[in-house]
C-alpha positions as CSV (number, residue, x, y, z in Angstrom):
1,M,-5.9,11.3,6.0
2,L,-4.8,13.4,3.0
3,V,-1.7,14.6,4.9
4,Y,-0.8,11.0,5.7
5,E,-1.4,10.1,2.1
6,L,1.2,12.7,1.0
7,L,3.7,11.4,3.6
8,Y,3.2,8.0,2.2
9,L,3.4,8.9,-1.5
10,W,6.5,11.0,-0.9
11,N,8.0,8.1,1.0
12,T,8.5,10.2,4.2
13,L,6.7,8.0,6.6
14,P,9.9,6.1,7.5
15,S,11.3,9.3,8.8
16,C,8.6,9.6,11.4
17,T,9.3,8.6,15.0
18,N,7.7,5.4,16.4
19,E,5.5,7.6,18.5
20,N,4.2,9.5,15.5
21,L,3.7,6.2,13.6
22,H,1.5,5.0,16.4
23,V,-0.5,8.2,16.3
24,I,-0.9,7.8,12.5
25,I,-2.1,4.2,13.0
26,D,-4.6,5.3,15.6
27,D,-5.9,8.0,13.3
28,C,-6.2,5.5,10.5
29,E,-8.2,3.1,12.7
30,K,-10.5,6.0,13.8
31,A,-11.1,7.0,10.2
32,V,-12.1,3.4,9.3
33,N,-14.3,3.0,12.3
34,M,-16.0,6.4,11.6
35,N,-16.3,5.5,7.9
36,C,-14.9,8.9,7.0
37,E,-12.1,8.0,4.6
38,P,-11.7,10.4,1.6
39,T,-10.8,7.4,-0.5
40,I,-11.8,3.7,0.0
41,G,-8.9,1.8,1.5
42,L,-6.6,4.7,2.0
43,A,-6.4,4.3,5.8
44,K,-5.6,0.6,5.5
45,L,-2.8,1.4,3.0
46,I,-1.3,4.0,5.3
47,E,-1.8,1.9,8.4
48,G,-0.2,-1.1,6.7
49,S,2.8,0.9,5.7
50,C,3.3,2.3,9.3
51,L,3.0,-1.3,10.7
52,C,5.7,-2.4,8.3
53,I,8.0,0.5,9.2
54,L,7.5,-0.7,12.8
55,R,8.6,-4.2,11.6
56,R,5.2,-5.7,12.2
57,F,5.1,-7.2,8.7
58,N,2.3,-9.7,9.3
59,D,0.0,-7.0,10.6
60,G,1.0,-4.8,7.7
61,M,0.2,-7.6,5.2
62,L,-3.2,-8.0,6.8
63,K,-3.9,-4.3,6.3
64,F,-2.8,-4.3,2.7
65,R,-5.1,-7.3,2.0
66,E,-8.0,-5.6,3.8
67,C,-7.3,-2.5,1.6
68,L,-7.4,-4.6,-1.6
69,E,-10.5,-6.4,-0.4
70,Q,-12.3,-3.1,0.2
71,R,-11.2,-1.9,-3.3
72,K,-11.9,-5.1,-5.3
73,N,-14.7,-3.5,-7.2
74,E,-12.8,-0.3,-8.1
75,S,-11.5,0.1,-11.6
76,Y,-7.8,-0.1,-12.5
77,T,-8.1,3.3,-14.1
78,S,-10.2,5.1,-11.4
79,T,-9.0,8.5,-10.2
80,D,-7.9,6.9,-6.9
81,A,-6.4,3.7,-8.5
82,H,-3.1,4.6,-6.9
83,V,-4.4,3.3,-3.5
84,S,-4.9,-0.2,-5.0
85,A,-1.7,-0.1,-7.0
86,F,0.4,0.9,-4.0
87,A,-1.4,-1.6,-1.7
88,Q,-0.7,-4.4,-4.2
89,Y,2.9,-3.2,-4.5
90,E,3.5,-3.2,-0.8
91,L,1.9,-6.6,-0.3
92,G,3.8,-8.0,-3.3
93,L,7.1,-6.6,-2.0
94,L,6.5,-8.4,1.4
95,L,5.5,-11.7,-0.3
96,V,8.4,-12.0,-2.7
97,R,10.8,-12.0,0.3
98,V,9.6,-15.4,1.4
99,D,10.1,-18.5,-0.8
100,E,6.7,-19.9,0.1
101,T,4.9,-16.7,-1.1
102,L,7.2,-15.7,-3.9
103,S,4.8,-16.6,-6.7
104,E,1.9,-14.8,-5.1
105,G,4.1,-11.7,-4.6
106,K,5.4,-11.8,-8.2
107,K,1.8,-12.1,-9.5
108,L,0.7,-9.0,-7.5
109,L,3.7,-7.0,-8.8
110,Q,2.9,-8.0,-12.3
111,L,-0.7,-6.9,-11.9
112,V,0.6,-3.5,-10.7
113,A,3.0,-3.2,-13.7
114,Y,0.5,-4.2,-16.4
115,N,-3.0,-3.5,-15.2
116,Y,-3.0,-0.1,-13.5
117,K,-2.7,3.0,-15.7
118,D,-2.9,6.7,-15.4
119,Y,-2.8,7.0,-11.6
120,D,-1.0,9.4,-9.3
121,F,2.7,8.6,-9.0
122,E,2.5,5.9,-11.7
123,Q,6.0,6.5,-13.1
124,R,7.6,6.3,-9.6
125,L,5.8,3.1,-8.7
126,S,6.4,1.6,-12.2
127,V,10.2,2.0,-11.9
128,R,10.2,0.3,-8.5
129,V,8.0,-2.6,-9.6
130,H,10.1,-3.3,-12.8
131,A,13.3,-3.2,-10.8
132,I,12.0,-5.8,-8.4
133,L,10.6,-8.0,-11.1
134,K,13.9,-7.8,-13.0
135,N,15.7,-9.1,-10.0
136,L,13.4,-12.0,-9.3
């Protein structure tokens, strides 16, 4: 999982082949089923991202929601808060693209921008979130 996390954080998953993305999805499902994630929700975040790259957006949204549900009791400032922050960002990004879900997506992006602090890759995500919010 940690290798996949690095691929995700460095935004290199989109360069994977479809075949490799399916392998990653399978590995994420196995990690969840075996309950051996190094970080709660990490597999769901990575799986959701892979599904979106494969243009399976509804399935991806479901995984991001599952990730956030798993992490609902985690602190905004925990050492692994980046998992929640990125899952909210990914879900918000998908939701703001549709008029019916624009307000929900905007709310999620605002939560990322103003609630999460001191997590890995915070600056990188913060720039993305503020750029999206500015254009809404």
